[in-house]
Each structure stands twice: as structure tokens, then as C-alpha cells.
C-alpha positions in Angstrom: 104.5 133.5 94.4 107.7 131.6 92.6 106.9 129.3 90.1 108.8 125.9 90.2 109.5 123.9 87.1 107.7 120.7 86.4 110.8 118.8 86.0 111.5 115.4 87.8 112.5 115.1 91.0 115.9 114.1 92.0 118.0 112.8 94.9 119.0 115.1 97.5 122.1 113.8 98.7 124.2 115.2 101.5 126.7 117.0 99.9 124.2 119.0 97.8 124.3 122.6 99.4 120.4 122.5 99.2 120.6 119.6 101.8 123.0 121.7 104.1 120.2 124.8 103.8 117.9 122.1 104.9 120.0 121.4 108.1 120.9 124.5 109.1 117.1 124.9 109.3 116.9 122.0 111.6 119.5 119.5 111.9 117.4 116.8 113.6 116.0 116.2 109.8 119.4 114.2 109.3 118.1 111.5 111.7 114.9 110.9 109.9 114.1 107.3 108.7 112.6 108.5 105.1 114.6 109.9 102.0 114.8 113.3 100.5 114.4 114.5 96.8 114.7 118.2 95.2 113.9 119.9 92.0 114.0 123.5 90.7 117.7 125.7 91.0 120.4 124.5 92.3 121.0 126.8 94.9 118.9 128.8 97.1 119.0 131.8 97.1 117.4 133.0 100.5 118.7 134.1 103.9 117.9 131.3 106.0 118.1 133.7 109.0 116.0 136.2 107.9 113.4 133.8 105.8 112.4 131.9 109.1 113.3 133.6 112.2 113.2 132.7 115.6 111.9 128.8 114.4 112.8 126.5 117.1 115.4 123.5 116.2 113.2 120.7 115.4 110.1 122.4 114.0 111.0 120.7 110.6 111.1 117.1 111.8 108.1 117.4 113.9 106.0 118.6 110.8 107.4 115.8 108.7 106.1 112.8 110.9 103.1 112.5 108.9 102.9 109.1 107.1 102.7 110.9 103.6 105.0 113.1 101.7 105.7 116.6 102.6 106.7 119.4 100.2 108.3 122.5 101.2 109.0 125.6 98.9 112.0 127.7 99.5 111.8 130.9 96.6 112.2 128.5 93.6 113.4 125.1 95.1 111.3 122.5 96.3 112.0 119.7 98.5 109.9 116.8 99.2 110.6 114.1 101.9 109.1 110.9 101.7 108.6 108.7 104.9 109.2 105.0 104.6 106.4 102.8 103.9 105.1 100.6 106.3 103.3 97.5 106.7 100.2 99.4 107.9 100.0 102.1 105.4 100.7 99.3 102.9 97.4 97.0 104.0 95.5 100.5 103.9 96.8 101.6 100.5 95.7 97.6 99.2 92.5 98.1 100.7 91.6 101.2 99.3 92.8 100.1 95.6 90.8 97.0 96.1 87.6 98.9 97.2 88.4 101.4 94.3 88.2 98.7 91.8 85.3 96.8 93.6 83.2 100.1 93.2 84.5 101.1 89.7 84.2 98.4 87.8 80.1 97.4 87.2 81.2 93.4 86.3 83.1 92.7 89.3 80.1 93.9 91.5 77.6 91.5 88.9 80.4 88.6 89.1 81.3 88.9 92.9 77.4 89.0 94.1 76.8 86.0 91.6 79.4 84.1 92.9 78.5 84.7 96.8 74.9 83.7 96.0 76.2 80.6 94.2 78.4 79.5 97.3 75.8 80.1 99.7 72.7 78.8 98.4 75.1 75.8 97.2 75.8 75.0 100.7 72.0 75.2 102.2 70.3 73.7 99.1 73.1 71.8 97.1 75.2 72.8 93.8 72.8 71.9 91.1 69.7 73.6 92.3 72.1 76.6 93.4 72.9 76.8 89.6 69.3 76.6 88.5 68.1 79.2 90.8 70.8 81.6 90.1 70.6 81.4 86.0 66.4 81.6 86.7 67.2 85.3 88.7 69.9 86.0 86.3 67.7 85.8 83.5 64.9 87.2 85.3 66.9 90.5 85.8 68.4 90.6 82.2 64.9 91.0 81.0 64.8 94.3 83.1 68.2 95.3 81.6 66.9 94.6 78.1 63.8 96.7 78.8 65.8 99.6 80.6 68.3 99.8 77.3 64.7 99.4 74.8 63.2 102.6 76.5 66.7 104.4 77.2 67.4 104.1 80.6 70.5 104.2 82.2 70.9 101.2 84.8 73.4 99.5 86.9 74.1 96.0 86.3 71.9 93.3 88.4 73.6 93.2 92.2 72.3 89.8 93.7 71.4 89.3 97.7 71.6 85.7 99.0 68.2 84.7 99.9 66.7 88.3 99.0 67.1 87.9 95.4 68.7 90.8 93.0 68.0 94.1 92.0 69.1 96.6 89.2 69.7 100.4 90.7 68.1 102.6 87.9 70.1 106.2 87.4 67.4 107.7 85.9 63.4 107.7 86.4 60.6 106.3 83.6 59.5 108.9 81.7 55.9 107.6 82.8 53.9 104.8 84.1 53.8 102.9 81.0 57.9 103.0 80.6 57.7 101.8 84.2 54.8 99.1 83.7 57.1 97.7 80.7 60.1 97.4 82.6 58.5 96.0 85.7 56.6 93.4 83.5 59.8 92.4 81.2 61.5 90.9 84.1 59.0 88.3 85.3 58.1 87.6 81.4 61.8 86.2 80.8 62.0 84.6 84.5 58.8 82.4 84.0 60.2 81.6 80.4 63.3 80.4 82.0 61.1 78.1 84.8 59.0 76.8 82.1 62.4 75.5 80.3 63.2 74.1 83.5 59.8 72.6 84.1 60.1 70.7 80.2 63.6 69.9 80.8 62.4 68.0 83.7 59.8 66.5 82.2 61.9 65.1 79.5 64.6 63.7 81.7 62.4 63.1 84.8 65.3 64.7 87.1 63.7 65.9 89.9 66.0 68.7 90.1 65.0 70.4 87.1 61.6 70.2 88.4 62.5 71.6 92.1 64.3 74.7 90.0 60.8 75.4 88.2 59.0 75.0 91.2 61.0 77.3 93.3 61.3 79.7 89.9 57.5 79.8 89.4 56.9 80.8 93.3 59.5 83.4 93.1 57.2 85.0 90.3 54.2 84.6 92.3 55.5 86.5 95.3 57.3 89.1 92.9 54.3 89.5 90.8 52.2 90.5 93.8 50.9 94.1 93.1 52.5 96.0 95.9 55.9 98.2 95.4 58.6 97.9 95.3 57.9 94.2 93.7 58.1 94.0 89.7 53.9 93.5 90.0 53.7 96.9 91.6 55.5 98.3 89.0 53.4 96.3 85.9 50.3 97.8 87.5 51.2 100.9 89.3 49.0 102.8 87.8 46.2 101.6 89.2 47.3 102.7 92.8 45.7 101.9 95.9 43.3 100.0 93.9 45.6 97.0 93.8 47.4 97.6 96.8 45.0 96.0 99.2 44.7 92.5 97.4 48.6 92.7 96.6 49.4 93.2 100.4 46.7 90.3 101.4 48.1 87.8 98.8 51.6 88.6 99.5 51.0 87.6 103.3 49.7 84.7 102.2 52.7 83.7 100.0 55.3 84.6 102.4 53.9 83.0 105.6 51.7 80.1 104.5 52.2 77.3 101.8 49.2 76.0 100.1 50.7 72.6 99.2 51.1 71.8 102.3 48.8 73.8 104.4 51.4 74.9 106.9 52.2 78.5 108.2 56.0 79.1 108.0 57.5 82.2 109.8 60.6 83.4 108.2 63.1 86.3 109.2 63.8 87.0 105.4 59.9 87.3 105.0 59.5 89.7 108.1 62.4 91.8 106.6 61.0 92.3 102.9 57.6 92.6 104.5 58.9 95.6 106.1 60.3 97.2 102.9 57.4 96.8 101.0 55.8 98.8 104.1 58.3 101.4 103.6 58.0 101.5 99.8 54.2 101.9 100.1 54.7 104.9 102.5 57.4 106.5 100.4 57.2 106.0 96.5 53.3 106.8 95.6 54.2 110.3 96.7 56.5 111.0 93.6 53.9 109.6 91.5 52.4 112.7 90.3 49.2 112.4 88.2 50.6 113.3 85.0 53.0 110.6 85.3 50.1 107.9 85.9 48.1 109.4 83.1 48.5 107.0 80.6 46.2 105.7 77.6 43.6 103.5 78.7 44.9 100.8 76.0 48.2 100.6 77.4 46.5 100.1 81.3 44.4 97.5 79.8 47.7 95.7 78.1 49.6 95.8 80.9 47.1 94.6 82.9 46.7 91.4 80.9 50.2 91.0 80.5 50.5 91.1 84.4 47.4 88.7 85.1 48.9 85.8 82.5 52.3 86.4 84.0 50.6 85.5 87.9 48.3 83.2 86.2 50.9 81.0 84.5 53.3 81.4 87.8 50.7 80.1 90.0 49.3 77.1 87.7 53.2 76.2 87.2 53.7 76.3 90.7 50.7 74.5 91.8 51.0 71.5 88.8 55.2 71.2 90.0 54.3 70.5 93.3 51.9 67.7 92.5 54.2 66.1 89.7 57.1 66.4 91.7 56.6 63.6 94.3 56.1 61.2 91.7 59.2 61.8 90.0 62.6 60.3 91.1 
């Protein structure tokens, strides 16, 4: 096949013999609303009747109705038809570019999800509380980010889901259950530290806002540390397998549907959604954990179990204490 040199496209004018050749093939091309460009040789050395025999008039213009550029080759000449830009195609192009940028840049996803969470939490609970809650969740998630980097595991930025928290997508699996436990417990440790800081600020300033943020921060970690998958507690002590899943599920049901400070049961659609996710993960994820993956040294099992127990105890105690202090401040 003849090759056309990669030269710059030039406008194809009516006086150009190559345009005349085009009109001999199909006179209705002159009525098309777009414009023509050409590159290659100055003349088309083809017998047009021999090259395209028995073609009905109008076959080219019908082919060129597509809303995208069309290139035709005649020997060592290329002719390109550019259709007129339309509002619809402009909108499609704009959304395509926007979607590409949104998916390509991790920072955009992170910032956008944070902004959406702030907006919805602010509308629901007030802007000061929204900032504090998002800050605790963000600190929690960056604990996971730092842990992943320390273990050399590639992961995404945190992505926030309003009223459900946030998540990080791992691009590679941990090497063993010890690495998974390390990554799982670091998020709660960072988040609990942030909740303790909010508690200290509340006690020092006597501002109920800091205590309210601390209370919810502790409650989030009581929930998140339940030893069931896919929660961080299930990853922190997942090497014990079913031995912790049964008490973990019982504790999860209590935390999601029962308020011990008020002694009330509160059905919540978000809690039901989370419960469904937990059941799905327990039915699916353990199958991917081989005996070799779970076979970590006894000392590592004791260390991560102790860290998990301390984190859970601090979260429960913190939530309980703030719940009793808050009514007497402000």
C-alpha cells in the first residue's frame, strides 16, 4: 500500500485539482457543511473511473455523515473531511475529558470525596462537627497509607463515602497475615490518637464540639475494631480466623443497633448495608487466605492481638467517659 508522508494537513480549496477529483467521484460532496483538508502529492494519478467503478453518485457524502473526521486515501494522496462541531458533540467531549481527568488524578478523587463528605456532614450535623469528623477519618486513613508505604505495598489515596467512612484500595496484596495486621491496626491507632486529642481539647476549652467529635471518633473505632472482615479489627487479628468472627459479629450487632448510654435500639439503613457487606466479606475473603499466609510467628500473633485489645479498650473507655462528661459541659 502506498505510504503518505507525515506532513501537515493543508486546506483543500475548490481550485485544487484534488478537490475536482473528489467532485468527480461525488458532486454532492460540495454541499457538505464541514471542510476539507489534504496532504501528500499535488495530483492524484488515478483513473477515477477505473479506480472506483460502478459506484453510485452520493456514496461518499453518505459515508461522511459520521460525527468524526474521515480520512480517504487515493494513491499517495490523503483527503480528510472534518464535520462541523455540534453542541452535543462538544458536551460529550467535555464530559469525556472531565471523566478522564477525574479518574486519572488520584488527588482529584481524594479532594472531591472529602469536599462531598464535608458538605453532607455539614448539612446534617453542622459545619464544625463535620470538619472534626472528617479530620478524624482522614487521620485514620493516612495511618493506613503510611503503613502501606512502610511495607512497600502500593495503594490508592483515601476515598471518602459520606455516612459510611472511607476506604483505601490496595493495588497489591500483603505478603502475609502479619503485614495485613500491621496495616489494619495502624489506621485505628492514628484515629484513636486524634479522638484523644479532641477529648483533651474539649476538657481544656470546655467546648462541647470537641467532646462530641471525640465521642463519635471513639464510637467509630469501637465499631471499626470489631474482629470481622472487612473491618480493620478483622484484618488486625484475622490470623485467628473463626475464633474471633463469632464474638466479632455479636459485638458488631450491638454497636450498630444498640446505644448502651441510652439503652435504646436504633435500626439504621446504613447499618444494615454495612452488615450485608460484612456477611459478604466473611463468605468470600477467608477463602483467599492460605495456611501459609496465616502461618505467622506466635510472637507476632501476641503483639498484634495485644495492640488490637488495647485499641479496643481505649475506644470503649473513651466513648463511655465522653458520654458521661458531655451532658455536664456547655
